[in-house]
C-alpha positions as CSV (number, residue, x, y, z in Angstrom):
1,X,101.5,94.3,-177.1
2,X,101.7,92.8,-173.5
3,X,99.0,95.1,-171.9
4,X,96.6,94.8,-174.7
5,X,96.2,91.4,-173.3
6,X,95.8,92.3,-169.7
7,X,93.5,94.7,-170.6
8,X,92.6,95.8,-173.9
9,X,94.2,97.3,-177.4
10,X,93.1,100.7,-177.0
11,X,94.7,101.2,-173.1
12,X,98.3,99.6,-174.9
13,X,97.4,102.5,-177.7
14,X,97.3,104.6,-175.2
15,X,99.9,103.5,-172.6
16,X,102.3,103.2,-175.7
17,X,101.9,106.5,-176.7
18,X,101.8,108.1,-173.6
19,X,105.5,106.2,-172.9
20,X,107.1,107.6,-176.3
21,X,107.5,110.8,-175.4
22,X,107.4,111.1,-171.2
23,X,110.7,113.3,-170.3
24,X,111.1,110.1,-167.4
25,X,110.4,107.7,-169.6
26,X,112.9,109.1,-172.1
27,X,115.7,109.6,-169.5
28,X,115.3,105.9,-168.7
29,X,115.8,104.7,-171.9
30,X,118.2,106.8,-172.9
31,X,120.8,106.1,-169.9
32,X,123.3,103.2,-170.5
33,X,123.2,102.0,-166.7
34,X,121.2,98.1,-165.5
35,X,117.7,99.8,-164.3
36,X,117.0,100.4,-167.8
37,X,115.0,97.0,-168.1
38,X,113.2,97.6,-165.2
39,X,109.8,98.6,-166.7
40,X,109.7,95.8,-169.1
41,X,110.7,93.2,-166.4
42,X,108.0,95.2,-164.2
43,X,105.1,94.9,-167.7
44,X,106.1,91.1,-168.1
45,X,105.3,90.5,-164.1
46,X,102.3,92.3,-164.3
47,X,101.6,89.6,-167.4
48,X,103.0,86.7,-165.5
49,X,100.1,87.6,-162.3
50,X,97.0,87.5,-165.1
51,X,98.0,84.1,-166.2
52,X,98.1,82.9,-163.2
53,X,95.2,84.4,-161.3
54,X,93.5,83.5,-165.3
55,X,94.9,79.4,-164.8
56,X,95.6,78.9,-162.0
57,X,98.9,76.7,-163.0
58,X,101.7,76.7,-160.6
59,X,103.8,77.1,-163.4
60,X,102.9,80.0,-164.2
61,X,103.9,81.5,-160.1
62,X,106.8,80.3,-160.9
63,X,107.2,82.2,-163.8
64,X,106.2,85.0,-161.8
65,X,109.2,84.5,-159.2
66,X,111.9,83.6,-161.9
67,X,110.8,87.5,-163.5
68,X,110.8,89.2,-160.0
69,X,113.8,87.5,-159.3
70,X,115.4,88.5,-162.9
71,X,114.2,92.1,-161.8
72,X,116.0,92.2,-158.5
73,X,119.2,90.9,-159.9
74,X,119.1,94.0,-162.2
75,X,118.4,96.1,-159.2
76,X,117.4,96.4,-155.7
77,X,114.5,98.7,-156.8
78,X,112.7,96.2,-157.7
79,X,112.1,94.4,-154.2
80,X,109.7,97.8,-153.7
81,X,107.2,95.7,-156.8
82,X,106.9,93.1,-154.3
83,X,103.6,94.3,-152.6
84,X,102.0,93.3,-155.8
85,X,101.9,90.2,-155.1
86,X,99.5,91.4,-152.0
87,X,96.5,89.8,-153.9
88,X,98.3,86.8,-155.0
89,X,99.1,85.9,-151.5
90,X,95.6,86.4,-150.3
91,X,94.9,83.9,-153.2
92,X,97.1,81.5,-152.6
93,X,96.0,81.2,-148.6
94,X,92.3,81.4,-149.3
95,X,92.4,78.3,-151.7
96,X,95.3,76.8,-149.7
97,X,98.1,75.8,-152.4
98,X,100.6,76.7,-150.1
99,X,102.6,74.5,-152.7
100,X,102.3,77.7,-155.3
101,X,103.5,80.0,-152.4
102,X,107.1,77.6,-152.7
103,X,106.9,77.8,-156.6
104,X,106.7,81.4,-156.2
105,X,110.0,82.1,-153.5
106,X,111.9,79.1,-155.8
107,X,111.2,81.0,-159.0
108,X,113.0,84.4,-157.1
109,X,115.9,82.1,-156.3
110,X,117.2,80.7,-159.3
111,X,118.2,84.4,-161.3
112,X,120.8,84.4,-158.0
113,X,122.8,81.5,-158.8
114,X,124.7,83.0,-161.7
115,X,125.6,85.9,-159.5
116,X,126.3,83.1,-156.5
117,X,129.2,82.0,-159.5
118,X,130.5,85.7,-160.0
119,X,130.3,86.5,-156.6
120,X,132.8,83.1,-155.4
121,X,135.5,84.3,-158.5
122,X,135.4,87.9,-157.9
123,X,135.6,88.5,-154.0
124,X,131.9,88.5,-153.5
125,X,131.4,92.0,-155.2
126,X,128.0,92.0,-155.6
127,X,127.4,90.7,-152.1
128,X,129.7,93.1,-150.3
129,X,127.6,95.9,-152.3
130,X,124.2,94.9,-151.5
131,X,125.8,94.5,-147.6
132,X,126.8,97.9,-147.9
133,X,123.5,99.2,-149.7
134,X,121.7,98.0,-146.7
135,X,123.9,99.3,-144.0
136,X,124.0,102.6,-145.0
137,X,120.4,102.9,-146.3
138,X,119.4,104.2,-143.2
139,X,122.1,106.6,-142.5
140,X,122.8,110.5,-143.3
141,X,119.7,112.8,-144.6
142,X,116.2,112.1,-145.5
143,X,115.7,113.0,-148.4
144,X,112.8,111.3,-149.8
145,X,110.2,113.5,-150.3
146,X,112.3,115.5,-151.8
147,X,113.9,113.9,-154.6
148,X,109.8,112.5,-155.3
149,X,109.3,116.2,-156.2
150,X,112.2,115.9,-158.8
151,X,110.6,113.2,-159.9
152,X,106.8,114.1,-160.3
153,X,108.3,117.3,-162.1
154,X,110.4,114.9,-164.8
155,X,107.3,112.7,-164.8
156,X,104.7,115.9,-165.7
157,X,107.0,119.1,-165.7
158,X,106.2,122.0,-163.8
159,X,108.7,123.3,-160.9
160,X,109.7,120.7,-158.1
161,X,107.2,120.9,-154.7
162,X,105.7,119.1,-151.8
163,X,102.3,119.9,-153.1
164,X,103.0,118.8,-156.6
165,X,104.6,115.4,-155.2
166,X,101.8,115.1,-152.8
167,X,98.8,115.5,-155.4
168,X,100.7,112.8,-158.1
169,X,101.1,110.4,-154.9
170,X,97.2,110.9,-153.5
171,X,96.1,110.9,-157.2
172,X,97.2,107.9,-158.4
173,X,97.0,105.7,-155.1
174,X,93.3,106.6,-154.7
175,X,92.6,105.9,-158.6
176,X,94.4,102.9,-158.8
177,X,92.0,101.6,-155.9
178,X,89.2,103.4,-157.3
179,X,89.7,101.7,-160.9
180,X,90.5,98.2,-159.3
181,X,87.0,98.7,-157.2
182,X,85.0,99.3,-160.5
183,X,86.3,97.0,-162.8
184,X,84.1,94.3,-164.1
185,X,86.9,92.1,-164.8
186,X,87.9,90.3,-161.2
187,X,91.6,89.6,-162.7
188,X,92.2,93.2,-164.3
189,X,90.4,94.4,-160.5
190,X,93.0,92.4,-158.6
191,X,96.3,93.2,-160.3
192,X,95.2,97.3,-160.0
193,X,94.5,96.6,-156.5
194,X,98.1,95.0,-156.9
195,X,99.7,98.2,-158.5
196,X,97.7,100.5,-155.7
197,X,99.5,98.5,-152.9
198,X,102.9,99.3,-155.2
199,X,102.0,102.5,-155.2
200,X,100.9,103.4,-151.4
201,X,104.1,101.2,-150.1
202,X,106.7,102.9,-152.2
203,X,107.5,106.0,-150.4
204,X,107.1,104.4,-146.8
205,X,109.2,101.9,-148.0
206,X,112.0,104.1,-149.0
207,X,111.4,105.8,-145.7
208,X,112.7,103.0,-144.2
209,X,115.5,101.5,-146.1
210,X,116.6,104.2,-148.3
211,X,116.7,107.6,-146.6
212,X,118.9,109.3,-149.7
213,X,118.1,107.2,-152.8
214,X,119.0,108.1,-156.1
215,X,116.3,110.2,-158.5
216,X,116.9,106.8,-161.1
217,X,115.1,104.5,-158.1
218,X,112.0,105.8,-158.6
219,X,111.8,104.9,-162.1
220,X,109.3,101.2,-161.7
221,X,107.0,103.6,-160.3
222,X,106.6,105.2,-164.0
223,X,104.6,102.7,-165.3
224,X,102.0,102.4,-162.5
225,X,101.6,106.3,-163.6
226,X,101.0,105.6,-167.4
227,X,98.7,102.7,-167.1
228,X,96.6,104.4,-164.8
229,X,96.1,107.4,-167.1
230,X,95.9,105.5,-170.0
231,X,93.2,103.4,-168.3
232,X,91.8,107.1,-167.6
233,X,91.6,108.5,-170.4
234,X,89.7,105.4,-172.2
235,X,87.1,105.7,-169.7
236,X,86.0,109.7,-171.5
237,X,86.3,107.9,-174.9
238,X,86.0,110.7,-177.4
239,X,87.1,113.3,-174.9
240,X,89.9,111.7,-173.8
241,X,91.4,111.8,-177.4
242,X,91.3,115.3,-177.3
243,X,93.2,114.8,-173.8
244,X,95.0,112.3,-174.9
245,X,97.0,114.5,-178.3
246,X,97.0,117.5,-175.9
247,X,99.0,115.3,-173.4
248,X,101.6,114.1,-176.3
249,X,102.5,117.6,-177.0
250,X,103.2,118.1,-173.9
251,X,105.4,115.6,-173.3
252,X,107.3,116.5,-176.4
253,X,107.9,119.5,-175.3
254,X,109.1,118.3,-172.2
255,X,111.4,115.9,-173.6
256,X,113.4,117.6,-176.3
257,X,116.1,118.5,-174.2
258,X,116.6,114.8,-173.2
259,X,116.6,114.0,-176.8
260,X,118.8,116.6,-177.5
261,X,121.6,116.5,-174.8
262,X,122.9,112.4,-175.1
263,X,123.6,110.3,-171.8
264,X,126.8,109.8,-170.5
265,X,127.8,106.5,-171.1
266,X,129.4,104.1,-168.1
267,X,133.2,104.4,-169.7
268,X,133.1,108.0,-169.0
269,X,131.6,107.8,-165.6
270,X,134.3,104.9,-165.1
271,X,137.1,107.3,-166.3
272,X,136.0,109.8,-163.7
273,X,136.0,107.9,-160.7
274,X,139.3,106.2,-161.6
275,X,140.3,109.9,-161.4
276,X,139.1,111.0,-157.8
277,X,140.5,106.8,-156.5
278,X,143.6,108.1,-157.9
279,X,143.4,111.6,-155.5
280,X,141.5,110.5,-152.5
281,X,143.8,107.7,-152.2
282,X,144.7,107.5,-148.3
283,X,142.7,110.7,-147.7
284,X,141.5,111.8,-145.0
285,X,137.2,111.5,-145.0
286,X,135.0,113.4,-147.1
287,X,131.7,112.8,-148.9
288,X,129.8,112.1,-152.3
289,X,127.4,114.3,-153.9
290,X,126.3,115.3,-157.4
291,X,125.6,118.7,-159.9
292,X,124.6,116.6,-162.5
293,X,120.8,115.8,-164.6
294,X,118.3,114.2,-163.7
295,X,119.2,110.5,-164.1
296,X,122.9,111.4,-164.6
297,X,124.0,109.8,-161.3
298,X,123.4,106.4,-162.2
299,X,126.5,104.2,-162.5
300,X,128.4,106.2,-160.0
301,X,128.1,104.6,-156.8
302,X,128.8,101.2,-158.1
303,X,131.7,102.2,-160.0
304,X,133.1,104.3,-157.0
305,X,132.2,101.0,-154.9
306,X,133.9,98.5,-157.8
307,X,136.7,101.1,-158.2
308,X,137.5,100.8,-153.7
309,X,137.1,104.8,-153.5
310,X,135.5,105.3,-149.8
311,X,133.5,108.0,-149.4
312,X,132.1,108.3,-146.1
313,X,128.3,109.2,-146.7
314,X,128.1,111.4,-143.5
315,X,127.0,114.8,-143.9
316,X,130.0,116.8,-141.9
317,X,132.6,115.8,-143.9
318,X,133.8,118.1,-147.0
319,X,131.6,117.3,-149.8
320,X,133.4,116.3,-153.2
321,X,131.1,117.1,-156.1
322,X,130.8,115.4,-159.8
323,X,129.6,117.9,-162.1
324,X,127.9,117.2,-165.6
325,X,128.5,119.3,-167.6
326,X,132.2,120.5,-166.5
327,X,131.1,123.5,-168.2
328,X,128.2,124.3,-165.3
329,X,130.9,125.7,-162.4
330,X,134.7,125.9,-161.9
331,X,136.3,122.6,-161.4
332,X,138.9,121.4,-159.6
333,X,139.3,118.5,-162.3
334,X,137.6,117.9,-165.3
335,X,137.4,114.1,-166.8
336,X,135.8,114.3,-170.5
337,X,132.2,115.9,-169.9
338,X,132.5,115.5,-166.5
339,X,133.8,117.6,-163.4
340,X,134.9,116.9,-160.2
341,X,134.9,119.9,-157.6
342,X,137.1,119.2,-154.5
343,X,136.8,122.1,-151.7
344,X,140.5,123.8,-151.5
345,X,140.4,123.4,-147.7
346,X,140.5,119.5,-148.4
347,X,142.9,120.0,-151.0
348,X,144.9,121.5,-148.6
349,X,145.1,119.0,-146.1
350,X,145.5,116.2,-148.5
351,X,147.6,117.3,-151.6
352,X,149.4,120.0,-150.5
353,X,152.1,120.5,-153.4
354,X,149.2,120.5,-156.1
355,X,146.7,122.8,-154.4
356,X,149.2,126.2,-154.6
């Protein structure tokens, strides 16, 4: 148990109990998409940073870079974990161990060699995806806090609201820095400060680079949230055990719908995207939206790009929606459990024969 090596066994047990039944964790673990490994890699990254602080050996900072690069290669949301390196960089600069900084960068680059080879053989698929991602990240409607409200609701329950989103953001932000300040262990203090920076810069980074994120882009923040709760409950000792039991029961109640309705697999999503590609081939501009359960939009955008379904991203263009489950609304087309709603005017213009 990695958490027990960095902190202690009580913290690790509390962390596992909360993670096992948290609704967002269940959602992450039951969706077939590459970000499912992000929380695990985040924990491994914390452990490798811990080993570097403890031993001050170059091999551990190289390992840290390797894990970071691997995380980014799975999904770009891992880039937003980079602020955890702030205490490490301060140590490197103070001790003038600049070769360690070079090893950190070098280790981060190594995992991209297989992707480079893949891109060379597949017309630079991943590179074009990344360029498209960067270009499109700062256009369209700003939905960062709206999506954050939904993420918070999935973490703790309740109805989406700005107040709930703001309370959770500020509570965990202040809490992590206070826990780091009061920790008697210097290494734990640095790690908690690093996690505090990750949490503090999360929303600003989204506002700067990804104005319209999917819910699963915030999945990496569940790890510091659960760790904060675990450390907080550990401090309360016996009373903390009673609170823990109450939270676990409450989380189980929230997570039951996620366990009853299994997530769609990528093949089903690919079939729906392929159908949309045939419908919209050589058509007038359109945009894409999702009326789906939490986190179920994962994988769609990658498949849309992979299948070369070119949507505009503009709020001014007609909106074509993926609907899950398909029975939720009247749909124009259906592909398995996925419905595709297409506005009648757009269909009349682009498919005059089929719209009658």
